[in-house]
N, C-alpha and C positions, 0 to 999 in steps of 0.2 A: 504494500500500500504506500502511496506517495504521501509525503508530508507537506507538499507545496501549498495545498489549499486548507490546511488545518490552521485554526486560530490558536496562537500561542497562549497557553494558560487557560484555555476554556474548552468546552465540548465542541466537537466539529459540527459544522452545519450539514444538513441533509444534501445529498447529491442526486439530482434528478437528470436523467438522460432524456434527450429529445431524439426519438428514433422513428424510422419508417422507411419506405421505399423512396426512390428518386422522385422529386416533384410532388411529394405528398403534403407539403406545406410546412416543413420544419423551420425553414428560414423565416417565413412569415410569422409563425408562432413565436420564434425567438424575438422578432421585432416587437410583437405585441406585448410579450412579457417584460421586455426590457425598456419599452417606451422609446427605442431608438435602434438604428441599425448597428450591430456590433462589428460588422465587417464593412470595408469599403464597397462602394457600389459595384465595382468591376469584379470583385472576388466572388467566385462561385463556391459555396460551402461544400458541394459534392466533390470538389477536387482537393479538398483538404483532409488532413488527419483529423481526428476528433478535436474539437475546440472546447477547452475547459474555461468557463466564464465564472469569475469570482469577484467579490467586491474589493475595490481599491483603486489606486492610481499608479501602481508599480509598472515598470516597463514589461512588455510582453517577452515571453521566451518559449522555446520549444524543449520538450523532454524527449531525448532520443531513446530508441529501444534498448540501448545499453545503459540507460540511467543517467547519462551525462546531459547537461543543459547548455543551451546556447541562446543568446539574445536574438530576437527577430525584429524585422520591420513590418509594421501593419501594411504598409504599401506594397510589400513584396511577399505576402503570405503564400501566393500561388507558386513561388519559386522553391518553397520548402519541400524537400524530398519526402513523399508520403510514406514510402515503405521503410524509411529509416527513422521516422518520427512516431513516437508513441502518442503524444498529444501536444497541442499548442495551448499555452496558458495566456489568457487575456484578462485584464483587470478593468472593470467599469464601475462607475458610481451610479448604479441602478438600484431602486428600492428593493426589488425582489432578491437581489444578490446579498442584501443584508441578512436575509433569513435562510437562504439556500444557495447552493452552487448549481449551475446548469452545465451540462456536458452535451454539446451539439455533435451528434454522430453523423457521418456521411451516410448516404443511402445504402441500404443493406444489399441491394441487387445490382449495383453498378458493375457492368461487365468489364470495365477497365480498372477495377480496383479489387484486390484480393480481400476476402472477408476477414482475413487476419488483421487488417488495418483497424477495424472496429471491434472485432472479437477480443483483442487483447486489452481493451479498455473496460470491458464489462465488469471485471472484479472491482472497479472503483465506484460502482453504481449502487444506490439504495433503492431507487424505483425508476419508472419510465413513464413518460408521456409519449404514447405511440400515435403517429399520424397516419391515417389511411384515407386515400382519395375516395370520395363518395361514389364516383361513377364506376369504380372497380374495387369496391371496399373489401378488405380482408381477403387478399389473394392467398393462394396456397403457399407461396414463398414467405409471406408474412407469418402465417400460421406455423410454418415449419421452424422459423427462428424462435417464435414465442413459446413453442412447445418445450424448448430447452431452458426457459427461464425458471429459476427456483420460485417456490411459493412465497418466499420472503420478499421477492421483488413484485410478484403479481398482486399481492394483497392490497397494495395501495396504488397500483398503476392505473393510468388513465388511457382510454382509447378515444381519440378524437376522430370523428368522421368528418374530414375537412372538405372544403369547397362544396358544402351541402347545398348552396344556392344553385349549383349546376343541375340539380334535380328539380325540374320545373313544375312538377305537379305532386300533390299530396299522396297520390297512390304510389308513385315511385319512391317517395321519401319513406312512407310507412313500410314498404316492402324491404327496403335496404336496412332500415333500423331493425326490423323483425328478424331478418336473416342474420345480421351481424350479432345481435344479442343471442340468438340461438347457437351460432357457431362458436361463440366465445364465452358461453355461460360459465360463470365461476372463475374466469381467468383475469378479470380486471375489477378494480374497485369501483370504477365508474366509466360509463360510455356516454359521450356527448356529441351530437351533431352540431357543427359550427361552421360559419363562414368567417375565416380569420381576416380576410381583407375588409369585409363589411364591418367587423369589430374595430379594426384600426381606423376606418373612415368615420365611425360613429362619433368619435371625439367625446364630447360631454353630453351627447344626446341620449338620454336613457332609453327612449323608445327604439332607436336604431341599434343600441347596444344589446337590448334584450332580443330584438329581432334577429340579430346575428347568431344567437345561441351562446354567446360568450359569458353571459351572466351566470347560469348554472355551473358552467365549467370553472370559472374563477372562484366561485363560492366553495366548490369542492376542493379546489387547489389550496385555498387558504387553510381549510380544515386539515387537508392532507399534510401540508407542511408543518402545522402545529403538532400533529400526531407523530410525524417522522422526527421532528426536533427532539421530542421527549425520548424516542427510541434511540436515536443516534447519540444522544448525550450519555447513553449507557454502553455504547459499543464503538470502539475505534475501528472495528472491522466493518467495511461496507456490507450491506445486507445481502448483496449478490453472493457473498461467500458463505452464507448460512442457508441451511435447508429450509428453515422456518424462523419467523420472528420470535417464536417461543424460545429459540436458542439464545436470544439476547439476555444477558443477566438481568434479573429483576432489580428494580430500583431499591436502594437501601433506605429503609425507614428507621430512623432512630427511635427506640422505644421510649415512651413517655411514662415517667414514674409519677403516679398520682401523689399529690401532696396530702399529708395527713391532716385531717380537720379535727381539732380538739373541741370537746364540748365545754362550754363555759361552766365554771363551778356552780354558779347559781341557777343554771338551767334546770328546769323540772321535767324536761322531756328530751328524747333523742332528737338531735338535729341532723339533717342531711344537707349536704352542699356539694358544689362542684368547684374544684380548685381552679383558680385563675392565675394569670401571670405566665402561662406557657407561651411558646413561640407563636407568632402570628405569621402565617404563610400567605404571601400575596402572589397572585399569578398575573402575568401580563401576556398579551398576544402580540408578539413582534410581527407575526405573519399578517396581522391586520393592517400593517403599514403598506402592504402591496396595493398599489393604486393603478388604475388604468390610465394611460396617457395616449394622446393622439399622435 
């Protein structure tokens, strides 16, 4: 496991992989989540090694397959040798990256790229947002890759049926959703039809945002990140490496010793009370800081 994206002195953030076939909408999803394009306009993510996005302002670098690192230029990312590079590390000041890391994978079925380019990054992953194109949703090649994912990754994973606006009538939309749900039953934590481009164009218009299908997805995403943050705080090992989330050590709860309550000497009856003064536990939802931006 790499230490590059670990926060010094604190629990690591969840790592969410963006996966799917070529042209399934992963780059558009990344733009939506980050509120900006992480890569220059001319750069095509499918020609790159996995891109690990984390919060910060540090200079980008690449991690080679032999573990060595080298600085890289954003403008020349496409010149990085794919088969010699395990991943490219980019730092951005995006709200979502304060609560999780995103790992943008190349398309799984690119004939010009060996599957080893993305397979070797799977051990860094806690869960996946999988993009499948609505007009050819959940192809056999996708199902074959997903079949090998451990239950620990599947439990919180999301399946996005992207470009849902390409299905122009309700009958086709209903048929696709029904088929995909049947073929992936029990394999994803949530399945959401969505038009990512419409979501980006929605800006601050709540009606357009809801019409795009992004509302239910982002609500689920916030809850999922909160859940994963609690789990990953107990495991430095990414969940892909575990057969089940139940293999993560349980949270340590310090036993509370009740304070003895003494009866007043002049009391004529038995008194019952609850000791006070124990620790007050406050919870906060950093994930709720995720905002949508145009």
